[in-house]
C-alpha positions in Angstrom: 18.2 49.6 7.1 16.7 47.2 8.7 16.8 43.9 7.5 14.7 40.5 8.3 16.9 37.0 8.2 16.1 33.5 8.8 18.3 32.8 11.6 18.2 29.4 13.1 20.4 29.6 16.2 22.9 27.5 15.0 27.0 28.9 13.9 26.0 29.4 10.1 23.2 31.2 11.4 24.5 33.3 14.4 28.0 34.1 12.1 25.3 35.2 10.0 23.2 37.8 11.7 25.9 39.0 13.3 28.5 39.7 10.0 25.4 41.1 7.9 24.9 43.4 11.0 29.1 44.8 10.6 28.8 44.5 7.0 25.3 46.0 6.1 25.4 48.0 9.3 22.1 47.5 9.6 19.7 46.6 12.3 18.6 43.2 12.0 15.5 41.7 12.6 15.9 37.5 13.4 12.9 35.0 12.4 12.5 31.5 13.4 9.4 29.7 12.4 9.1 26.9 14.4 7.2 24.7 11.8 7.7 20.9 14.1 11.4 21.0 14.5 10.0 21.2 19.1 14.2 21.6 20.5 15.4 23.3 18.0 13.4 26.2 19.5 14.6 26.4 22.5 16.5 29.4 23.9 16.4 31.1 20.6 15.7 34.7 21.4 18.5 35.7 24.1 20.1 34.0 21.8 19.6 35.8 19.2 19.6 39.0 21.5 22.8 38.4 22.5 24.7 37.8 19.3 22.9 40.9 17.9 19.7 41.0 16.9 17.4 44.4 17.6 14.3 42.1 17.5 13.1 38.5 17.4 10.5 36.4 16.5 9.5 32.8 17.3 5.9 32.4 15.4 4.2 28.9 15.9 3.7 28.2 12.1 2.2 24.3 12.6 -1.0 25.5 11.4 -0.4 26.9 9.1 1.8 24.9 7.5 0.2 21.8 7.6 -3.2 23.4 6.5 -2.5 25.3 3.6 1.1 23.9 2.5 1.2 19.8 3.5 -2.7 19.0 2.8 -2.8 21.1 -0.5 0.1 19.3 -1.3 -1.3 15.6 -0.4 -4.7 16.0 -2.1 -2.1 16.4 -4.9 -0.7 13.3 -4.2 3.0 14.6 -4.6 5.9 13.1 -4.6 9.3 14.2 -6.5 11.2 11.4 -8.8 9.1 8.5 -8.1 10.4 8.7 -4.0 11.0 12.1 -2.2 7.4 13.4 -0.3 9.1 17.1 -0.7 9.2 17.9 3.2 12.0 20.1 3.3 10.4 21.8 -0.1 6.8 22.4 0.7 8.4 24.6 3.7 10.2 27.2 1.7 7.2 28.9 0.9 5.8 29.1 4.6 9.2 30.7 5.7 9.2 32.7 2.8 5.6 34.3 3.7 5.6 35.2 6.8 9.7 36.6 6.7 8.3 39.3 4.1 5.8 39.7 6.1 7.7 40.9 8.8 9.6 43.0 6.4 6.9 44.8 5.5 5.3 45.3 8.8 9.0 46.7 10.2 9.8 48.6 7.0 13.0 46.9 5.7 14.7 47.2 2.6 16.2 43.4 2.7 15.6 40.0 3.8 18.5 37.6 4.2 19.0 33.6 4.1 21.3 31.2 5.1 21.5 29.0 2.2 24.1 28.0 0.2 25.6 28.9 -3.0 24.7 24.4 -3.9 21.7 23.8 -3.0 17.9 24.1 -3.5 16.8 25.8 -0.7 18.7 29.5 -2.2 16.1 29.2 -5.5 12.9 28.6 -3.0 13.7 31.3 -0.7 14.2 34.1 -3.3 11.7 33.0 -5.7 9.6 32.8 -2.8 10.4 36.6 -1.6 10.2 38.5 -5.2 7.0 36.6 -6.0 5.8 37.9 -2.3 7.5 41.0 -2.5 9.2 42.2 -6.1 10.7 45.4 -4.7 12.8 43.6 -1.8 16.5 42.2 -2.0 17.1 39.3 -1.5 21.0 39.1 0.3 22.8 35.6 0.4 26.0 36.0 2.0 27.2 32.6 1.3 27.6 33.8 -2.7 29.5 36.8 -0.9 31.3 36.4 1.7 34.8 34.2 2.2 33.8 32.3 5.1 33.3 29.2 3.0 34.2 26.4 5.7 33.2 25.6 9.4 36.6 26.2 11.0 36.2 29.7 9.1 33.6 30.3 11.4 34.4 29.0 14.1 37.0 31.6 14.2 34.6 34.4 12.9 32.2 33.1 16.1 35.6 33.4 18.5 36.5 36.9 17.2 33.3 38.2 17.2 32.3 36.2 20.9 29.3 34.6 19.6 28.1 31.9 21.4 27.9 28.2 19.7 26.9 25.0 20.5 30.5 22.5 21.9 30.0 19.5 19.3 28.5 16.7 21.3 30.9 13.9 21.3 30.4 10.9 18.5 27.4 12.6 17.5 27.0 11.5 13.8 28.2 14.7 11.3 25.3 14.9 9.4 23.8 17.8 8.0 19.5 18.1 9.4 16.5 19.6 8.6 13.5 19.1 10.2 9.7 19.8 10.4 6.0 18.7 10.5 6.0 16.3 7.7 9.8 14.8 7.6 13.5 15.1 8.9 16.3 15.0 6.7 20.2 13.5 6.4 22.7 15.0 4.0 26.7 15.0 3.9 29.2 13.1 5.9 29.5 9.6 5.5 26.2 9.8 3.0 28.3 11.5 0.3 29.2 8.0 -0.6 26.8 6.8 -2.2 27.6 3.1 -1.1 28.0 3.9 2.7 24.8 2.5 5.0 23.0 5.5 7.1 24.2 3.5 10.5 21.1 2.7 12.7 21.7 5.5 14.9 21.2 8.2 12.6 17.8 7.6 12.8 16.1 10.0 14.9 11.9 9.4 14.5 11.9 5.9 13.6 12.6 1.4 14.3 13.8 0.2 11.8 11.6 -2.5 9.9 13.6 -5.6 11.9 13.0 -4.4 14.5 9.0 -2.7 14.8 6.6 -4.6 16.4 5.9 -8.0 15.3 1.7 -7.2 15.2 0.4 -5.0 12.7 -1.3 -1.8 14.0 -4.9 -1.1 12.4 -6.0 3.0 11.9 -8.7 4.4 10.5 -8.3 7.6 8.4 -11.8 9.5 8.4 -11.6 12.3 5.3 -13.7 15.3 4.8 -12.8 16.7 1.3 -9.9 15.5 0.7 -8.8 16.2 4.1 -8.2 13.8 7.3 -10.0 15.2 9.6 -9.7 11.9 12.3 -8.1 9.6 13.4 -9.8 6.0 15.3 -13.4 8.5 15.6 -10.8 11.2 17.6 -10.9 14.5 15.5 -7.8 16.4 15.5 -6.1 19.5 14.0 -4.1 19.2 10.7 -0.8 19.9 13.1 -2.2 16.7 15.3 -3.0 14.5 12.7 0.3 15.0 10.9 1.7 14.4 15.1 0.0 11.1 15.9 0.3 9.5 12.3 4.6 10.2 12.6 4.6 8.6 15.9 2.4 5.4 14.3 4.8 5.8 11.3 8.0 6.0 13.7 6.6 2.8 15.9 5.8 0.4 12.9 8.7 1.7 11.2 7.8 3.2 8.5 9.0 6.3 6.4 12.7 5.7 5.7 14.0 6.5 2.5 17.7 7.2 1.3 17.4 7.7 -2.1 20.0 10.5 -4.8 18.0 13.1 -6.2 18.8 15.5 -8.7 18.9 19.2 -7.5 17.3 22.3 -9.6 20.7 23.2 -9.5 22.3 20.9 -12.0 24.1 18.4 -9.0 22.9 14.8 -7.5 22.2 14.7 -4.0 21.5 11.8 -1.9 19.7 12.1 1.3 18.0 9.7 3.9 14.9 11.1 4.4 12.0 10.1 7.6 8.8 11.1 6.7 6.4 8.5 9.0 3.2 9.8 8.8 3.3 11.5 5.1 3.9 8.1 4.2 1.0 6.9 5.4 -1.0 9.4 4.3 0.0 8.8 0.6 -1.2 5.6 0.3 -4.3 6.2 2.3 -5.6 9.4 0.1 -4.9 7.3 -3.1 -7.0 4.4 -1.8 -9.9 6.5 -0.9 -9.8 8.6 -4.5 -10.1 5.3 -5.9 -13.3 4.8 -4.7 -15.3 8.8 -4.6 -13.7 10.1 -8.3 -14.6 9.0 -11.5 -11.7 7.8 -13.9 -10.7 11.1 -16.1 -10.9 12.6 -12.8 -8.5 10.6 -11.4 -6.1 10.1 -14.0 -5.9 14.1 -15.1 -4.9 13.9 -11.4 -2.0 11.6 -11.8 -0.7 13.1 -15.1 -0.3 16.6 -14.0 0.8 15.2 -10.3 4.9 15.3 -12.0 4.6 19.2 -13.2 3.4 20.0 -9.8 5.7 18.1 -7.8 8.9 19.4 -9.4 6.9 23.5 -9.2 7.5 22.3 -5.2 11.0 21.2 -5.4 12.2 23.8 -7.3 10.4 26.8 -5.5 7.8 27.9 -7.6 4.6 27.4 -4.8 3.9 30.8 -5.4 3.9 30.4 -9.5 0.6 30.7 -11.4 0.9 28.1 -12.5 1.0 26.2 -9.2 -2.0 28.0 -8.4 -4.1 27.3 -11.0 -2.9 23.2 -10.9 -4.5 24.1 -7.2 -7.2 24.7 -8.8 -7.5 21.8 -10.1 -7.2 19.5 -7.6 -9.2 21.2 -5.1 -12.4 21.1 -7.4 -11.2 17.1 -7.3 -11.8 16.9 -3.7 -15.5 18.1 -3.2 -16.4 13.9 -2.8 -13.5 12.8 -1.6 -15.1 12.0 2.0 -15.1 8.6 4.5 -13.3 6.6 6.0 -9.6 3.9 5.3 -8.4 1.2 7.2 -4.5 1.3 6.7 -2.6 -1.6 8.2 1.0 -0.3 9.8 3.1 -3.2 9.9 7.4 -3.4 9.1 8.2 -0.6 7.6 4.3 -0.4 5.5 1.8 1.4 5.0 -1.2 -0.6 3.3 
């Protein structure tokens, strides 16, 4: 039996790799998508091989992620529950797509992920797998095994001689997820909604109070609803996001602290940094205010909450999201020109 595993190299997926190989007597193909998490992909290949992977894929999907997933979502102006930029949600359908492609190439019978039974990602991954290949089997060890705590995972890793990183002294105990669009923080002290996140938790941005006292002006060039240049310099979609993340972070832009309603029925408090997206959304709305007719603009506004809900809940490959995307695409034909943004102490105007 062959199984394709979504692998990050952390404690959870390292144990997953060994556990799946043993339980299913399977050949495990490890896959990691480089979607902008940077240093997190370093050293993965030898680590996965040492843990028992028969083959390892580390694919640079940054441009595909920006071009085919983030930019279409930005054209829709999608925000979940009025605040969340969907940074984690939009990454899952691309990861699912690539895993199905690898499974087909190797004629694998199953795909495995490390999402827990409490969150949204188990739904997003599995809906993606089944939408793209209804015959594939999805394996979710967190719903099967009895390794339900970090202590048990560490014990398993030691017993099976799985290489794991030692904890960094003083590091806040938050669960994080990073990509081109955002970085998220959950768990630890954030479980208490009265707790204010420590300043040293944030990685991509300075606080608005510590941002420069002089504003930064930036000009974004648009063609058919997509940003193609910054201050006159032509850039690829992934380059656009990287540059706007830097500009936004330097000016204290993009921090968010919210409680959201998960698809699986519970509430979750999370903190997010989305510097580039926090610039892109008002910029896109600004250029549409000049280039879209009234009824098209109002129609887009009316369908946006549904579009955002579909992305959040994992329905990226659904017929209804694809139909909505065609509507959005049709409105972007004349969204061309330039937008000048003022970045100042946490605000993008």
